C-alpha positions as CSV (number, residue, x, y, z in Angstrom):
1,X,-33.4,24.6,13.2
2,X,-35.7,26.8,14.7
3,X,-39.6,28.1,13.4
4,X,-38.3,31.1,11.4
5,X,-35.5,28.9,9.9
6,X,-37.8,26.1,8.7
7,X,-40.6,28.5,7.6
8,X,-37.5,30.0,5.7
9,X,-36.0,26.5,4.2
10,X,-40.0,26.0,2.7
11,X,-40.7,28.9,1.0
12,X,-37.7,28.3,-0.3
13,X,-39.0,25.1,-2.3
14,X,-42.4,27.1,-2.8
15,X,-40.9,29.6,-5.0
16,X,-38.8,26.9,-7.3
17,X,-39.5,26.5,-10.6
18,X,-41.1,23.0,-10.4
19,X,-42.9,24.1,-7.7
20,X,-44.6,27.7,-8.5
21,X,-46.7,27.8,-5.9
22,X,-47.3,30.8,-3.2
23,X,-49.3,28.7,-0.5
24,X,-48.8,25.2,0.8
25,X,-51.0,23.1,2.8
26,X,-49.5,21.0,5.7
27,X,-52.3,18.5,6.7
28,X,-52.3,16.5,10.2
29,X,-53.4,13.4,8.9
30,X,-51.3,11.0,7.0
31,X,-51.8,9.2,3.7
32,X,-54.5,7.3,4.9
33,X,-56.6,9.6,6.6
34,X,-55.8,9.0,10.0
35,X,-55.2,12.1,13.0
36,X,-53.3,9.6,14.5
37,X,-50.1,9.3,13.5
38,X,-47.0,8.1,13.5
39,X,-43.6,10.3,14.1
40,X,-42.4,10.1,10.7
41,X,-45.7,11.5,9.5
42,X,-45.9,14.6,12.2
43,X,-45.2,16.9,9.4
44,X,-46.9,19.5,11.1
45,X,-45.5,19.4,14.3
46,X,-41.9,19.5,12.5
47,X,-42.9,22.6,10.7
48,X,-44.7,24.4,13.5
49,X,-43.6,23.0,17.4
50,X,-47.5,21.9,17.6
51,X,-47.9,19.0,19.3
52,X,-51.7,19.6,19.7
53,X,-54.5,18.2,16.6
54,X,-55.2,21.2,13.7
55,X,-56.9,21.5,10.3
56,X,-53.9,22.2,8.6
57,X,-50.9,24.7,8.5
58,X,-50.8,27.1,5.4
59,X,-47.2,28.9,4.9
60,X,-48.0,31.8,2.2
61,X,-45.8,34.2,-0.2
62,X,-47.3,36.9,-2.0
63,X,-47.3,36.4,-6.0
64,X,-43.9,38.0,-6.1
65,X,-43.1,35.2,-3.7
66,X,-41.8,37.3,-1.0
67,X,-43.2,36.0,2.9
68,X,-46.3,37.0,3.9
69,X,-47.5,34.7,6.6
70,X,-48.4,31.2,7.9
71,X,-51.5,30.1,9.2
72,X,-52.7,27.3,11.7
73,X,-56.4,26.5,12.0
74,X,-57.5,24.8,15.2
75,X,-60.0,24.9,17.8
76,X,-60.8,26.6,21.5
77,X,-59.4,23.1,22.7
78,X,-55.8,23.7,22.2
79,X,-55.2,27.6,22.6
80,X,-53.5,27.0,25.7
81,X,-51.5,24.3,24.2
82,X,-51.1,26.3,21.2
83,X,-49.8,29.5,23.3
84,X,-46.7,27.6,24.7
85,X,-45.7,25.2,21.7
86,X,-45.7,28.1,18.8
87,X,-43.1,30.1,18.3
88,X,-42.8,33.1,20.6
89,X,-43.8,35.3,18.0
90,X,-46.7,33.7,16.7
91,X,-50.0,35.8,17.3
92,X,-52.6,33.8,18.7
93,X,-56.0,35.0,17.0
94,X,-59.0,33.4,19.0
95,X,-62.2,34.8,16.8
96,X,-64.6,32.2,16.2
97,X,-65.8,33.4,13.2
98,X,-63.0,35.5,11.3
99,X,-59.8,34.7,10.0
100,X,-57.2,38.2,10.9
101,X,-53.9,38.8,9.6
102,X,-52.2,40.7,12.5
103,X,-49.1,41.8,10.8
104,X,-45.8,40.4,8.9
105,X,-43.5,40.0,11.4
106,X,-45.8,37.2,13.1
107,X,-44.2,33.8,11.2
108,X,-47.7,32.5,12.4
109,X,-51.1,33.5,13.0
110,X,-52.9,31.3,15.1
111,X,-57.0,31.0,14.2
112,X,-60.1,29.7,15.7
113,X,-62.0,28.3,12.9
114,X,-65.5,27.0,13.1
115,X,-66.1,28.0,9.2
116,X,-63.2,27.3,8.3
117,X,-64.1,26.2,4.5
118,X,-66.1,29.5,4.0
119,X,-63.1,31.8,4.9
120,X,-60.3,30.5,5.3
121,X,-58.7,31.9,1.7
122,X,-60.1,34.8,1.6
123,X,-56.9,36.7,2.7
124,X,-55.4,34.7,-0.9
125,X,-54.3,36.9,-3.5
126,X,-56.1,36.5,-6.8
127,X,-54.9,33.6,-8.9
128,X,-53.2,31.8,-6.0
129,X,-50.9,28.6,-6.4
130,X,-52.0,26.8,-3.7
131,X,-49.3,23.6,-3.3
132,X,-51.2,20.4,-1.9
133,X,-49.7,16.8,-1.8
134,X,-52.0,14.7,-3.6
135,X,-51.4,11.8,-1.0
136,X,-52.4,13.7,1.9
137,X,-55.5,15.7,1.4
138,X,-58.9,13.5,0.7
139,X,-61.2,14.2,-2.4
140,X,-63.6,16.1,0.1
141,X,-61.4,18.4,1.6
142,X,-59.8,19.1,-2.3
143,X,-63.4,19.3,-3.6
144,X,-64.2,22.0,-0.6
145,X,-61.1,24.0,-1.3
146,X,-61.5,24.1,-4.7
147,X,-65.1,25.6,-4.0
148,X,-63.5,28.1,-2.0
149,X,-60.8,29.1,-4.8
150,X,-63.0,29.8,-7.2
151,X,-64.1,33.3,-6.8
152,X,-60.2,34.6,-6.4
153,X,-59.0,31.8,-9.5
154,X,-57.0,30.3,-7.4
155,X,-55.7,26.6,-8.0
156,X,-54.8,23.7,-6.0
157,X,-51.7,22.1,-7.7
158,X,-50.5,18.4,-6.5
159,X,-47.0,18.5,-6.5
160,X,-44.8,15.8,-7.0
161,X,-43.6,15.4,-3.6
162,X,-44.1,16.8,0.3
163,X,-42.3,20.0,0.2
164,X,-41.5,19.0,4.2
165,X,-39.4,15.8,3.6
166,X,-37.2,17.7,1.5
167,X,-36.0,19.6,4.7
168,X,-36.4,16.9,7.5
169,X,-33.2,15.6,7.4
170,X,-33.5,13.7,10.7
171,X,-37.2,12.1,9.7
172,X,-37.7,9.1,11.8
173,X,-38.3,5.5,9.3
174,X,-42.2,3.9,8.8
175,X,-42.7,1.7,11.4
176,X,-42.2,-2.0,11.1
177,X,-43.8,-3.8,14.0
178,X,-44.9,-7.4,14.2
179,X,-48.2,-8.1,12.9
180,X,-50.4,-10.4,15.2
181,X,-53.2,-12.5,13.7
182,X,-57.2,-12.4,15.2
183,X,-58.2,-15.7,16.5
184,X,-62.0,-16.2,14.9
185,X,-62.7,-17.4,17.7
186,X,-61.8,-13.2,18.7
187,X,-63.1,-11.8,15.5
188,X,-66.2,-14.0,14.8
189,X,-65.7,-14.5,10.9
190,X,-62.2,-15.2,9.4
191,X,-61.3,-12.9,7.0
192,X,-61.9,-15.4,4.0
193,X,-65.6,-15.0,4.6
194,X,-65.4,-11.4,4.7
195,X,-63.1,-11.3,1.7
196,X,-66.3,-13.2,0.1
197,X,-68.3,-10.6,1.3
198,X,-66.7,-7.6,-0.8
199,X,-66.2,-9.9,-3.8
200,X,-70.3,-9.8,-3.4
201,X,-70.4,-5.8,-3.3
202,X,-68.2,-5.9,-6.0
203,X,-70.1,-7.9,-8.4
204,X,-73.6,-6.1,-7.2
205,X,-71.9,-2.5,-8.2
206,X,-70.1,-4.3,-11.3
207,X,-66.7,-2.6,-10.1
208,X,-63.3,-4.1,-10.8
209,X,-61.4,-3.5,-7.5
210,X,-61.7,-1.8,-3.9
211,X,-59.3,-0.2,-2.5
212,X,-59.2,0.3,1.2
213,X,-56.6,2.6,2.9
214,X,-57.8,3.3,6.0
215,X,-55.7,1.6,9.0
216,X,-59.4,0.1,11.2
217,X,-61.0,-1.3,7.8
218,X,-58.0,-3.1,6.8
219,X,-57.6,-4.4,10.4
220,X,-61.0,-5.4,10.3
221,X,-61.0,-7.2,7.6
222,X,-58.0,-9.2,7.5
223,X,-58.7,-10.0,11.3
224,X,-54.6,-8.4,11.9
225,X,-53.4,-6.3,14.7
226,X,-50.8,-4.4,14.5
227,X,-48.2,-1.3,16.8
228,X,-47.1,0.8,14.2
229,X,-49.0,3.9,15.7
230,X,-48.4,4.5,19.6
231,X,-51.9,3.5,21.6
232,X,-53.5,2.0,18.5
233,X,-53.7,-1.5,17.6
234,X,-53.0,-1.2,13.4
235,X,-50.3,-1.2,11.3
236,X,-49.3,0.6,8.0
237,X,-51.1,-1.3,5.0
238,X,-53.3,-0.6,1.9
239,X,-55.6,-3.3,0.3
240,X,-56.8,-4.0,-2.5
241,X,-59.5,-6.5,-3.5
242,X,-60.8,-7.9,-7.0
243,X,-63.0,-11.2,-8.0
244,X,-60.0,-12.8,-8.1
245,X,-57.2,-12.0,-5.9
246,X,-56.6,-9.6,-2.5
247,X,-53.3,-8.1,-1.9
248,X,-52.2,-6.2,1.2
249,X,-49.5,-3.7,1.0
250,X,-47.4,-4.0,4.8
251,X,-44.3,-2.9,5.9
252,X,-43.5,-6.5,7.6
253,X,-44.5,-9.8,7.0
254,X,-48.4,-11.4,7.5
255,X,-49.9,-14.9,8.5
256,X,-48.7,-16.8,5.4
257,X,-52.5,-17.4,4.2
258,X,-52.8,-13.7,3.2
259,X,-51.1,-12.4,-0.6
260,X,-48.7,-9.5,0.8
261,X,-46.5,-6.9,-1.1
262,X,-44.7,-4.2,-0.4
263,X,-45.9,-0.9,1.2
264,X,-44.1,1.2,-1.2
265,X,-45.2,-0.4,-4.6
266,X,-49.3,0.3,-3.6
267,X,-48.9,3.3,-6.0
268,X,-47.4,1.5,-8.7
269,X,-50.2,-1.3,-8.5
270,X,-53.0,1.1,-8.1
271,X,-51.8,2.6,-11.5
272,X,-52.7,-1.1,-12.9
273,X,-56.5,-0.7,-12.3
274,X,-57.3,0.2,-16.0
275,X,-58.9,3.8,-16.0
276,X,-62.1,2.4,-17.5
277,X,-62.7,0.2,-14.8
278,X,-65.1,1.2,-11.5
279,X,-62.8,1.0,-8.1
280,X,-65.1,1.6,-4.8
281,X,-63.8,3.2,-2.1
282,X,-64.4,5.3,0.8
283,X,-65.1,9.0,0.1
284,X,-63.9,10.4,3.2
285,X,-60.8,8.6,3.3
286,X,-59.4,8.6,-0.5
287,X,-56.8,10.7,-1.1
288,X,-56.5,12.3,-4.2
289,X,-53.9,10.7,-5.4
290,X,-56.1,7.8,-5.7
291,X,-58.9,9.1,-7.3
292,X,-57.1,10.4,-10.6
293,X,-57.3,9.1,-13.7
294,X,-59.7,6.8,-12.6
295,X,-63.5,6.4,-12.2
296,X,-64.4,5.7,-8.8
297,X,-67.7,4.9,-6.9
298,X,-66.6,5.7,-3.2
299,X,-67.4,2.9,-0.6
300,X,-66.5,2.0,3.3
301,X,-67.4,-0.9,4.7
302,X,-70.5,0.3,6.2
303,X,-71.8,0.6,2.0
304,X,-72.5,3.6,1.2
305,X,-72.1,4.6,-2.5
306,X,-72.4,8.3,-4.0
307,X,-70.5,9.1,-7.0
308,X,-67.6,11.9,-7.5
309,X,-66.0,14.1,-9.5
310,X,-62.8,15.5,-8.6
311,X,-60.3,17.3,-10.1
312,X,-56.6,18.7,-9.5
313,X,-54.8,20.8,-11.4
314,X,-51.1,19.3,-11.8
315,X,-49.5,22.0,-13.8
């Protein structure tokens, strides 16, 4: 299936009643906010064929659901790579500060954006609906997008699932490689001691739980290493820490002294944290889905506390 066919099928899904969006954001990061991603999370590469780093891809339609264009946002490091990997009909626009739409015949417009937050959405029709997957976009990115959409009365719409998955028939499975324990003589501190310090932070901030999703944070906290992503010593996981429990959500096994639940149960377990409870999270890693219906005080291993108020239209 070539780029034109892929985009056509994606636009069909965008126009369905249950989705009803005229722009869809395909990000480069995975659900953990990592730019280093496994093969199963290469949504951007599947849609465009582009294997470099970009901020996101936005296939777009007009309000009457007729095809308009698709934008790929990256920077000057990837111009040569983009011209060789993107579809031959793609126009490469190298203006550093403006977004240009170069006509209906192009499947993609390749754009260099130094000020992408200010100008990326200027060409949207008024009252557009921009579809996102709330598990893939961070609260910071969603907040930035929302602010730029407000003048045109456009809104972010959290879709029930990742649209690309519905057309990616042979998508690779989630890795499930062995997890290795890093001995204390190398880590310098046991994971139980680190958990104790995290609970001290919970008590100090009068919070119910700490939710961690970043690969490096959890690998450090539990003194565990993996190989789920090429050339990085990490593994797929989430962690939820309370005053009386610490649960690691992983694909495979873990050391006997670590409480483990299946990776896919994370989102269900997250709902058990009642909305009136305060939860510490890393603001720059927090996905919009983790934030919904919950009071959040952002947190990261280096302690930073800032209040966040993020709203996402799920209509």
